N, C-alpha and C positions, 0 to 999 in steps of 0.2 A: 852020544852026548846031547843032553837037552839044554837048550839056551834058556836063560831066565825070561820070565814074563816081561815083555816090553813095558806094560803098564806099571808094573812094580818097579822096574828100573827107573822109569820116569818119575814115579812118586818119590823114590829115595833121592834122586838127583835134585828135584825141587825142594824136598825137605832139607837137604844139605845146604841149600841156599835160603832156607827159612821162608819158602813160599808154600802156602797151603791153600786148599780150596774149601769153600762152603758152596757146593753145587747141587744141593738136593733139599728136600724138605727138612726142616729143623725138627729133630726128634732126639731120642737118647743117644744116638750115634755121634752127635756133636761133642760128646764128652771126650772123644778121642782127640779132637782139636784142642780142647781144654788141657788135656794131658801134655800135648806138645808145647803149648804156651808155658805151662809150669816147668817143663823140662828145660826149655831154652832160658827161662828166667833163672833157674837153678844153675845152669851151666855158666851163665854170665856172672852170677853172684859168686860162684866158686872161683872164677877167674879174677875176681876183684874189679870187674869193669865198671867204671862209672856210667851212668845212664847215657850220657852223650857219646860214649864210645862203643855202645852196644850195636851190633848189627840188627836192623829192624826186621821184624816178622811181617811178611806181606800176606794178607788174607784176601784172596780173590773171591768175590761173591757173585753168584748167579743163582738166586734162590727165591722161591715163592713164599717163604716164611714157614711157620709151623707152630710148634708147641711153645707157649709163653714161658713156662718155668725154665725150660732149657735155654730159651732165648735170653732171658734175664741172667741166667747163670753165666753164659758166654759174655754178655755185656759187662757184667761185674768183673770177670776175669780179665778182659781187655782193659778196662779202666784201672784195675789194680796192678797191671803189668808194669814193672819198671823198664823192661825191655820195650822199646817203642813198637807199636803195632800200626801198620798202615793198612787201611781197609780200601779195597778197590772194587767198585761196582762195575762189572764188565757188561752186564745185560739187564738184570733185574735184581732189585733189592726191595722186595715187597713184604709188608707186614713185619713180622719179627726179624726178617733179614735186614729191613731198613733200620731197625733199632741197633742191630749188630754193626751195620755199616756206620751209623752215627757214633758208635763207641770208639772208633779208631783215633789214635793220637794224631794221625794225618789221614784225610779222607779224600780219595780220588774217585772220579767217575769218568767212564768212557763216554765219548761224544753222543752216542745214541742209546745209552743206558737209561733206564727209568727207575725211579724210586717211588714207593707207595706206602703211605701211612694211613692207619685207620684205627678204630676203637676195638678191632678184633671181633671174635665170635665165640660162641660156645657150642659144644656138642656133648651129648651124653648126660645132660643134667636130668636126673630122675630120682626115684626113690620116694621116701616119705616126704610129707609136707615140710618137716623140719630140715631134712637133708637138702631138699630143693631150695629152701629159704637160705640155708647156710651157704650153699653154692652160689646163689645170687649175690649174697653179701660179699663173699670173697671176690666174685667177678667185678663188682662195683669198685672194690678197693684196688684191684689190679688195673682197671681202666684208669682210675685216678693216678696211680703210680706211673703207668705208661705215659699219660699226658704230661705229668711232671718231668719225666725223663726226656720226652721229645722237646719240651720247652727249654730244659736245661742244656740240651745238646744241639740247639739250632738257634736261628735268629727269628723264629716265628713268634709274632706277638700273640699274647694270650687271647685277645678278642678274635683274631684271625683263626687261631687254632680252634677255639670254641665253635666258630661258625662252620668249620670244615671237618671236625673230628668224627661226626657220625657217618661220614661217607668214605668211600675209597678215594683218597686224595693223591693223585699222581703228579710227579714232578719230572720234567725233562732234565737233562744233565745241567743245563744252565740255570734252570729254576732251582735245582738242588743246591747249587752254589749260592744263588741269590737269597735263598731262605736259610742258608747256613747249615744245611744237611751235609754238604760236601765242601771241601776246601778249594778244589780246583778240578776243571775238566782236563783230562789227560791229553797232552799234545804229543807226547813221546814216551814210549815204554821205558826208556832209560831213567825217567823220573821215579820209577818204582822198583827198578831192578838193581 
């Protein structure tokens, strides 16, 4: 008799309690996370649960960031979710992961976790002059949208953001709270479980 994979058992145990992880680079695979959020929203809707009575989804984040389109898709899903989503930065929420972290309905940060925002980067822009020009135009639009998103989901003043947006801007846990990227530094795991 073969026992079930312990990793799979743990995944289902956590999922049963609506605890999910973003613990890798952000790419197309995060759409699985999106499916889970849709599923729990549908489950709560079918049960007729008002928002305040829904069991929150806890999204544990330890990610260096990744692809912007997938990042913004997850951000939109979190923002549109009627079922509350708590985001928890346990180690690093860098780049796109910081945007996802900032999307949470409640945002928690571990005492030694770091958050980093920046204007992103590009790879693979090539082709004809027109294609390169179109890609650069899109990139500028995305940078502007990203900046607007950060300003709308934090307490960062626009002039402070403009001064820092071109660099990798790191925040300690307390700085993340002070700048409004997080709501609180976690003092007890029970606050998210």
